[in-house]
C-alpha positions in Angstrom: 72.7 -7.3 57.2 74.3 -4.2 58.7 76.9 -2.4 56.6 79.5 -0.6 58.7 81.1 2.7 57.7 78.0 4.2 56.1 75.8 7.0 57.3 72.3 7.9 56.3 72.0 11.2 54.5 71.0 13.9 56.9 67.7 15.6 56.0 68.3 18.8 54.0 66.6 22.0 55.0 65.9 24.8 52.6 67.3 28.1 53.8 65.5 31.4 53.7 67.2 32.3 50.4 65.8 29.2 48.7 62.3 29.5 50.1 59.3 30.1 48.0 58.3 33.2 50.1 61.7 34.7 49.6 61.5 34.2 45.8 58.1 35.9 45.8 59.5 38.8 47.8 62.3 39.3 45.3 59.9 39.4 42.4 57.6 41.9 44.1 60.6 43.9 45.2 62.0 44.0 41.7 58.6 45.1 40.3 58.2 47.8 42.9 61.7 49.2 42.3 61.3 49.2 38.5 58.1 51.2 39.1 59.9 53.6 41.3 62.6 54.1 38.7 60.0 54.8 36.0 58.1 57.2 38.2 61.3 59.2 39.1 62.9 59.0 35.7 59.9 60.0 33.6 59.6 63.6 34.8 63.3 64.3 34.1 63.2 62.8 30.6 60.0 64.7 29.9 61.8 68.0 31.0 64.7 67.2 28.7 62.3 66.5 25.8 60.4 69.7 26.5 63.6 71.7 26.5 64.4 70.5 23.0 60.9 70.8 21.5 59.1 73.6 19.7 56.6 75.7 21.5 53.6 74.5 19.5 54.1 70.9 20.4 54.5 71.7 24.1 51.4 73.8 24.2 49.4 71.1 22.5 50.6 68.5 25.0 52.3 66.3 22.4 55.7 66.1 24.1 56.3 63.1 26.3 59.7 61.4 26.2 60.8 62.3 22.7 61.4 65.9 21.5 59.0 67.1 18.8 60.1 69.7 16.4 63.7 69.7 17.6 64.7 73.2 18.5 67.6 74.7 20.4 66.4 78.3 20.5 66.1 78.4 24.3 69.6 77.0 24.8 71.0 79.6 22.4 69.1 82.4 24.1 70.5 81.5 27.5 74.0 80.4 26.5 74.8 83.3 24.1 74.8 85.7 27.1 78.2 86.2 28.7 76.5 87.0 32.0 75.2 83.4 32.1 78.7 82.1 32.1 79.8 84.6 34.7 77.0 83.5 37.0 77.7 79.9 36.2 81.3 80.3 37.3 80.0 82.1 40.5 77.9 79.1 41.3 80.8 76.7 40.9 83.1 78.9 43.1 80.4 79.4 45.8 79.6 75.7 45.8 83.2 74.5 46.1 84.2 77.0 48.7 81.0 76.6 50.8 81.2 72.8 50.7 84.8 72.7 51.8 84.2 75.1 54.7 81.0 73.2 55.7 82.8 69.8 55.6 85.7 71.1 57.8 83.4 72.7 60.4 80.9 69.9 60.5 83.6 67.2 60.8 85.4 69.0 63.6 82.2 69.8 65.5 80.8 66.2 65.1 84.1 64.6 66.2 84.0 66.7 69.4 80.4 65.9 70.1 81.1 62.1 69.6 83.3 62.1 72.7 81.2 61.3 75.8 84.0 62.2 78.2 84.1 65.8 76.9 83.1 68.4 79.5 80.3 70.6 78.4 79.3 68.1 75.6 75.6 68.4 76.5 75.8 72.2 76.2 77.3 72.0 72.7 74.7 69.5 71.6 72.0 71.7 73.0 73.3 74.7 71.1 73.2 72.8 67.9 69.7 71.4 68.5 68.4 74.8 69.5 69.5 76.3 66.2 67.7 73.5 64.4 64.3 74.5 65.8 64.7 78.2 66.3 66.2 81.0 64.3 66.6 84.8 64.5 64.4 85.4 61.5 65.0 86.9 58.1 65.3 90.6 59.2 67.8 90.0 62.1 69.9 87.8 59.9 70.0 90.4 57.1 70.9 93.1 59.7 73.7 90.9 61.1 75.2 90.0 57.8 75.1 93.6 56.6 76.6 94.9 59.8 79.5 92.4 59.5 80.3 93.8 56.1 79.6 90.5 54.3 77.0 91.9 51.9 78.0 91.5 48.2 80.7 89.0 49.2 81.0 85.3 49.0 80.9 85.0 52.8 77.2 86.1 52.9 76.5 82.8 51.1 79.0 80.6 52.9 79.1 81.6 56.6 75.4 81.7 57.6 74.7 78.2 56.2 78.1 76.6 57.0 76.7 73.9 59.3 73.6 71.8 58.8 72.5 70.4 62.1 71.0 67.3 60.5 74.3 66.6 58.7 76.1 67.3 62.0 74.0 64.7 63.9 74.5 62.1 61.2 78.2 62.5 61.2 78.3 62.5 65.0 76.5 59.1 65.0 79.0 57.7 62.5 82.0 58.8 64.7 80.3 57.2 67.7 80.1 53.9 65.9 83.8 53.7 65.2 85.7 51.4 67.6 87.3 53.3 70.4 90.1 50.8 70.6 91.6 52.2 67.4 91.9 55.7 68.9 93.2 54.3 72.2 95.9 52.3 70.4 96.9 55.4 68.4 97.1 57.4 71.6 99.4 54.8 73.1 101.6 55.1 70.0 102.0 58.8 70.7 99.4 60.5 68.4 97.6 63.6 69.8 94.0 64.4 69.2 94.6 66.1 65.8 96.8 63.2 64.7 94.2 60.6 65.6 91.5 62.6 63.7 93.7 63.1 60.5 95.4 59.7 60.4 92.9 57.3 62.0 89.4 58.7 61.9 89.2 60.5 58.6 90.6 57.6 56.5 87.8 55.4 58.0 85.2 58.0 57.3 85.3 58.2 53.5 81.7 57.1 53.1 80.2 59.6 55.5 82.4 62.4 54.2 81.4 61.7 50.6 77.8 61.6 51.6 78.1 65.0 53.4 79.9 66.5 50.4 77.0 65.5 48.2 74.4 66.8 50.6 76.2 70.2 51.0 77.1 70.5 47.3 73.5 69.9 46.2 72.2 72.3 48.8 74.6 75.2 47.9 74.2 74.5 44.1 70.4 74.8 44.2 70.4 77.7 46.7 69.2 81.0 45.3 67.4 83.0 48.0 70.5 83.8 50.0 72.3 85.3 47.0 69.1 87.0 45.9 68.9 88.6 49.3 72.5 89.7 49.9 73.8 90.4 46.3 73.0 93.7 44.5 75.3 93.2 41.6 74.4 91.1 38.6 78.0 89.8 38.1 77.9 88.3 41.7 74.7 86.3 41.3 74.7 82.5 41.0 73.3 80.9 37.9 70.1 79.9 39.7 69.2 83.5 40.3 70.1 84.3 36.7 67.8 81.7 35.3 65.0 82.7 37.8 65.3 86.2 36.5 65.3 85.0 32.9 62.1 83.1 33.4 60.5 86.1 35.2 61.6 88.4 32.3 63.9 90.4 34.6 67.2 89.9 32.7 69.1 92.8 31.1 68.5 93.8 27.5 71.9 92.4 26.6 70.8 88.9 27.3 67.8 89.1 25.0 67.8 87.9 21.4 65.3 88.8 18.7 61.6 89.1 19.8 60.7 86.0 17.7 63.3 84.0 19.5 61.9 85.1 22.8 58.4 84.1 21.9 59.7 80.7 20.6 61.8 80.1 23.8 59.0 81.2 26.2 57.5 77.7 26.5 60.8 75.8 26.9 62.6 78.2 29.1 61.6 76.6 32.3 62.6 73.2 31.0 66.0 74.5 30.0 66.5 76.0 33.5 66.0 72.6 35.1 68.3 70.8 32.7 71.2 73.3 33.0 71.0 73.4 36.8 70.9 69.7 37.3 73.5 68.5 34.8 76.5 69.2 37.1 75.0 67.3 40.0 74.2 64.4 37.7 77.8 64.4 36.4 79.2 64.4 40.0 76.9 61.8 41.5 78.3 58.7 39.8 81.7 59.3 41.4 80.4 59.5 44.9 77.5 57.0 44.5 79.3 54.0 46.1 80.2 56.1 49.1 76.7 57.6 49.3 75.1 54.2 49.5 77.3 53.2 52.4 76.8 56.6 54.1 73.0 56.4 54.1 73.1 53.0 55.7 74.5 54.3 58.9 71.4 53.3 60.8 71.6 49.7 59.7 72.1 46.8 62.1 75.8 46.1 62.5 77.1 42.5 62.4 
């Protein structure tokens, strides 16, 4: 007997997400990522524990993830000095100003390089790439900055390092991936080049801009050699140079506490330096993390 109106169930196939190999991959991937987190997080937690521990426990190697002999002498030694806060404020100002200038220059330069119809585009790209592999050297740069009157000014820190060629090429690649139809439609509606950039391109570029802000901010925040080279006055130095000098024993007598305190703080001073210089970056990163993840995926295959 044949029953009409019924169909045999089609054979079901298991997709790649439900396959045994994919489940094994997820397990292995999870284990590997947990291992990476432990490896990268352990040194930082160890540094924090060392900064809060007594010297005797550090020397004996008994400090791992938990502070031993809780002590804040090193923090008091550093933070009781008014020059520390002056240099900390300098670092914030230098980082903010330098990052803003770098973002503006890098964005404008990258947007220009992303236009294949631009005359002389190859020359502009060549100039950027040339500076990536060749430089004038330390002494010519010092002579140039000094002759321009930028020594002991914020511009000595900001101008020479305003554009990172690597960041420039990444942003250029992002602009090239944007649909040209959007800009053509905006041009038909009457927008000029600057209007297209400000009202069309930049709103679509939040991910790459946030990524570049993070890259530049971290670079300028951790930079110390440029300021060490061009600043002669203590009140102009960033906090990284201050802490470097403190570790080297080159701070002024006003920043020193009692001799006993200095002996106690000697073993933890380096750990305190790392903690104080990384806290601001750790505080800012969660706010740009979602944009950062999208920005670093620029080389992924587009659907």
